[in-house]
C-alpha positions, 0 to 999 in steps of 0.5 A: 908718919914721918913725924912719928918716926922722928918722935920715936928716934928722938925718944930713943936718942934722948934715952940713950943720951941720958944713960950715956950721961951716967955710964962712961962707956956710952957716948952722950953727945951723938945721941942728944944730937940725934934727939935734938934733930928729931925733936926739931922735926917732929914737934915744936912743943917737944923741941922747946921742952928738950932745949930747956932740959939740963941735959941739953943745956949741959951737953949741947947748948953752946955747941948748937949755938956755934960757940963751941964746947968746954975742954971737959966736954971735948975730952969726955967725948974723945975718950969715950969714942977712943975707948969704943973704937979701940974695942972695935979695932981689937975685934977686927984683928983679921980685917986689916982694911977695917982697922985702917978705916977705923984708925982713919975715922978715929984720927979725923974725929980727934983732929975735928974735936981738937982743931974744928970745935972751938974750946970755950971756958967752963963757967960751972967750975 
């Protein structure tokens, strides 16, 4: 039962990550991380397939290997998160504590991506 749930969540994460690779407002990275996590726990064969896909190699491989991310990938993730969190921030105009929490989460997100994740050269250019 547990493997089935991981498999289902992995497929959902993969689907949303694939859509996010095309649509600028939907983040790719967190959904692909979810897919990688779930596939690793549900099926060794599915995990091998997923880690061999172009989607994984372009978005997660260097990060999972501990090498870091390209500047382009980091900026794409930070811009997407900033846009999505801005929408939430605007919609919470009457909830001051919610806005403060959202602003702090955004700040820590940006600080983590700027200082916590190593920037590696982009070899595809």
